KOLLUM-926270 format. One record per residue (C-alpha): residue in three letters; x, y, z. Coordinates in steps of 0.5 Angstrom, whole numbers, plus 500, padded with zeros to 3 digits. Layout:
// KOLLUM-926270
AlaXYZ;...
// end
This chain:
// KOLLUM-926270
Met229449640;Ala227442641;Asn235440640;Lys237445645;Lys232443650;Ser234436650;Lys241437650;Thr239441657;Ile235435660;Asn241430657;Thr247434661;Ala243435668;Pro244427669;Lys251427668;Glu253432672;Val249429678;Lys253422676;Gln259426677;Ile258429684;Ile255421686;Lys261418684;Lys266424687;Glu262422693;Lys262415693;Ser270416692;Met271420698;Val267416702;Ala271410700;Lys277414702;Val275415709;Glu272407710;Val279406707;Lys283410713;Ala279408719;Pro281401719;Arg288403717;Asp289408724;Ser285402729;Glu291397726;Lys297402728;Val293403735;Ser293395736;Gln300395734;Ile302400739;Val298396744;Gly301389742;Ala308392742;Ile308395749;Phe305388751;Ile310384748;Phe315389752;Leu312388758;Gly312380757;Val319380755;Leu321384761;Leu317379766;Val320373763;Ala326377764;Phe325378771;Gly322371772;Val329368769;Tyr332372773;Ser329370780;Phe329363778;Ile336363778;Lys338367784;Tyr333363788;Ser336356785;Ala343359787;Thr347356793;Pro344362798;Gln350367801;Leu352365808;Asn351370813;Glu354369820;Thr351375823;Leu344371823;Val341367828;Ser341360827;Pro335355828;Ser334352834;Val334344835;Ser329340840;Asp333335844;Ile334329840;Pro336322844;Ser343321845;Val343314844;Thr337310839;Asn336304836;Asn332307830;Ser334308823;Thr330314823;Val330320828;Thr326326828;Val329333828;Ser325338830;Gly326345832;Asn324353832;Ala326358826;Asn323364826;Gly324368820;Tyr326363816;Asp322360810;Thr327354810;Val331350814;Tyr337346811;Val339340816;Tyr346336816;Val349330818;Asn356330819;Gly357337816;Glu353334809;Lys347337807;Asn341332808;Gln334334808;Thr331341806;Val324343810;Lys319349810;Val318353816;Gly311353818;Asn306359820;Lys309359827;Gly316358826;Glu316350827;Phe320345823;Ser320338823;Val323332819;Asp325325819;Val333324818;Val335317816;Leu341314819;Asn342307816;Glu349305819;Glu350304826;Gly355309830;Asn356316832;Tyr353322828;Glu353330829;Ile346334827;Thr346341825;Val341346822;Ala341353818;Gly336358816;Val335360809;Lys331367807;Gly330372802;Phe327373795;Pro330373790;Lys337373793;Arg337367799;Tyr341368805;Leu344362809;Ser345362817;Ala351359820;Gln349352823;Ser347351830;Leu351348835;Ala352340834;Glu347335837;Ser350328838;Ile347322837;Thr349314837;Val346309833;Asp346302837;Lys342296834;Gln347291838;Ala342287844;Pro346287850;Val350281852;Leu351278859;Glu358277860;Glu359275867;Ile354273872;Asn355270880;Tyr350267885;Ser350261889;Lys346255886;Glu344253893;Val343256899;Gly340256906;Thr337263907;Glu331266905;Thr334270900;Phe340271895;Thr344276891;Val346276884;Thr352280881;Gly355280874;Thr357284868;Val353287862;Glu355294859;Glu355301862;Asp348304864;Ala344298862;Gln338295866;Val338289869;Ile332286871;Val331279875;Lys324276874;Arg319271877;Gly312272876;Thr309279878;Asp315280882;Tyr322283880;Tyr328286882;Ser333291878;Ala339295878;Thr343299873;Cys350298872;Asp356303873;Ala360306868;Lys364299868;Gly359295867;Tyr357292873;Phe351291877;Lys349287884;Ile342286886;Val341284893;Ser335280897;Ile331276892;Ala326273895;Leu326265895;Asp321259896;Gln323253900;Gly326248894;Ala327250887;Asn326257884;Val328259877;Phe328267875;Asn328270868;Met333276867;Ile331282862;Ile337286860;Lys336293857;Asp341298854;Val340306853;Ala339305846;Gly333301847;Asn335294845;Glu333289850;Thr336281851;Val331276854;Leu334270858;Asp329265860;Gly331261866;Glu338264867;Ile338264875;Lys336257878;Val337257885;Thr335252891;Tyr333254897;Ser334249902;Pro334250910;Asp339245912;Ser344249907;Ser350252911;Val350257904;Asn348264905;Gly345267899;Asp347274900;Ala354272901;Val356274894;Thr359281895;Asp364286891;Asp364293893;Ser366295886;Leu359293884;Pro352298885;Val347295890;Ala340295889;Ala338295896;Gly337300902;Glu342303908;Phe342297912;Ser344292907;Arg350297905;Met352297912;Thr352289912;Asp356289906;Tyr361293909;Leu362290915;Leu362283912;Gly366285906;Asp374286906;Asn374291912;Leu372285917;Val380284918;Leu380291920;Val375290925;Phe377284928;Gly384288928;Ile381294932;Leu377289937;Ala384285938;Leu388292940;Leu382295945;Ser382288948;Gly390288948;Val389295951;Ala384293956;Thr389287958;Thr395291959;Ser391296964;Val388291968;Leu395288969;Tyr398294970;Val392296976;Lys394290979;Ser401290980;Lys400297983;Lys396294988;Glu401288990;
// end
């Protein structure tokens, strides 16, 4: 009896141990299985993100290539407008500005070659400095660029012509009487087309603009008795300037018989009023014609008188 009892007592713990071992193995299986499922999910999500990343990179590369490529010309697009630029300048840098509504970029061309690229502002405005190193004639045009990723280019605008001139004007010829008996005198000469010629003494100055041949004429320049010295300032349309100090020296002597304003040339522009124009006309090349008409009238009058007298006799 004692032996059977002891066997019963020894058997129970073994069964319990087996159950415990079984439960532990099941728990172990569950614990191992759970991490494997989460790893799978992570791998799937990671793969999705990698795929999307590759797509984004591919699209970025495609967009970059398209954006960086030469824009496609579309002549139906309206070209940007250019504000007025000087036709002649003595500067090496000229500012090109205008309006380019609807575009994000403007190309600036010099003599047909692309010279500058400028971004368009929020209000459609653009402005950029263009360097023109050499003297000479240039043509400036602009074109607008827009679109993403594919870029489109408008036709070039109408050309704006500009001349770079850095040469100071030259006084090629000057004529005036160096000693006169009048209170005023006239100076004539030759420079270049549209140049401004200024004769100056103290605060007094007289000016004229050269005609298409470069001729100028300044009349009625006031003199003081004795020696008079005048400076000349010559400016061309590009802004270049030549200063000739003491270029004109005139002596006013009341005893002199020389008329200081007798220097005339009908082909020259005159810086004077209508009266001076009339006197120049009468005292110029038409003087012979005037005397001829007077002689003809005198002859007619004399003939008429003689005819009347002969009738009375």
